[in-house]
C-alpha positions in Angstrom: 128.6 189.5 111.6 126.2 186.9 110.4 128.7 185.0 108.0 131.4 185.9 105.5 131.0 186.0 101.6 133.4 184.2 99.4 133.8 184.5 95.9 133.5 181.5 93.6 133.7 181.2 89.8 130.5 179.9 88.1 130.0 177.6 85.1 130.4 180.7 82.8 133.5 182.0 84.4 131.7 184.9 86.3 132.3 185.3 89.9 129.5 184.9 92.3 129.5 185.4 95.9 128.5 182.7 98.2 127.5 183.7 101.8 128.2 181.0 104.3 126.1 181.8 107.5 127.4 180.8 110.9 124.5 179.2 112.6 126.3 178.7 115.8 127.1 182.5 116.4 126.4 183.6 120.1 126.7 180.3 121.8 128.1 180.6 125.2 129.6 177.2 125.4 129.3 174.1 123.6 128.5 171.8 126.5 124.7 171.6 127.3 123.5 172.8 130.7 122.0 170.0 132.9 118.4 170.8 134.1 116.2 169.3 136.4 115.9 165.5 135.7 112.1 165.5 136.5 111.4 167.9 133.8 112.1 164.9 131.4 109.7 162.6 133.3 107.0 165.2 133.5 105.1 164.0 130.3 105.0 160.7 131.9 103.4 161.6 134.8 100.9 163.7 133.1 99.8 160.9 130.9 99.6 158.5 134.0 97.7 160.9 135.7 95.2 161.5 132.6 94.9 157.6 132.2 94.2 157.1 135.8 91.3 159.6 136.3 89.9 158.7 132.8 90.2 154.9 132.8 91.3 153.3 136.0 89.2 155.2 138.5 85.8 155.0 136.9 86.5 151.0 136.3 87.3 150.7 140.1 84.2 152.7 140.9 81.9 150.4 138.4 83.4 147.2 140.1 82.7 148.7 143.6 79.0 149.3 142.7 78.8 145.8 140.9 80.2 144.2 144.0 77.7 146.1 146.2 74.7 145.1 144.0 75.9 141.4 144.0 76.2 141.3 147.8 72.6 142.7 148.3 70.7 140.2 146.0 67.7 138.8 147.9 65.0 136.2 147.0 62.3 137.4 144.6 64.3 140.2 143.1 64.4 140.2 139.2 67.8 140.1 137.7 69.6 140.0 134.1 72.4 137.8 133.7 75.5 138.7 131.4 74.0 136.2 129.0 70.9 138.2 128.8 68.6 135.9 130.6 66.0 137.6 132.9 64.6 135.9 135.8 63.5 136.0 139.2 65.8 134.8 142.1 64.2 131.7 143.8 67.2 130.8 146.0 70.5 132.1 146.8 72.9 129.1 147.5 76.1 129.0 149.8 78.4 128.3 146.9 77.9 131.5 145.3 75.1 130.5 143.0 71.5 131.6 142.3 68.4 129.7 141.2 66.5 131.5 138.9 63.1 131.3 137.8 62.6 132.2 134.1 59.2 133.0 132.8 56.8 132.2 130.9 57.5 128.3 131.6 58.8 128.6 135.2 62.1 127.0 134.1 64.6 127.1 136.9 68.2 127.8 135.9 71.4 127.6 138.3 73.9 130.5 137.5 76.8 131.9 139.3 76.2 135.0 141.3 78.9 136.7 139.5 76.9 136.3 136.2 74.4 138.7 137.2 74.9 141.9 135.5 72.0 144.2 136.7 69.0 144.2 138.8 65.7 145.2 137.4 63.3 147.2 139.8 59.8 145.7 140.1 58.3 148.6 138.2 60.4 147.9 135.2 59.8 144.2 135.3 56.2 144.4 134.5 56.5 146.8 131.7 
């Protein structure tokens, strides 16, 4: 049923049975059955969905809050630039630049609006 035995002479002349198993027993046909083509693409869709919810969506949310913060900048607010400079906004120019006053020497710097990375609340600035 599972295979057949064949007798072979070994090195000493003795007879040894060799069992050959037929691994393809009970296969209905040799042709594979065609399944749903979307089944093969399902892992790719799942990987994309995980990537979207863990990477792309949080980045979009962060970019949206950053753009909102940049559009709400006003004179007198204390900001931190991407280079780490802390200063108070003195003027906002029409060409998307800001004039910052940096203490303690009251140096004025002109920086791009997009260089502002965060805004410091008034209570945090005095600490």
